[in-house]
C-alpha positions, 0 to 999 in steps of 0.5 A: 525692563518689561517688554512682551518681545523676548528678543528686545528684552535679551538685546537690551539686557545684554547691552545694558549689562555690558555697558554699565555693569548694572544687573538687569531683571527682565519681565514680559509683562506688568504682573511679572514686573511687579512679582519680581519687584516684590521679590527683589 
């Protein structure tokens, strides 16, 4: 999930992990998201 609002990321991350048992990765912007994708 990518969003520049840390609070939004935290809320949705917690909800998705709780509701679905998924592991949710977060990033503050597109570049950070691409770095995470390359790593994972």
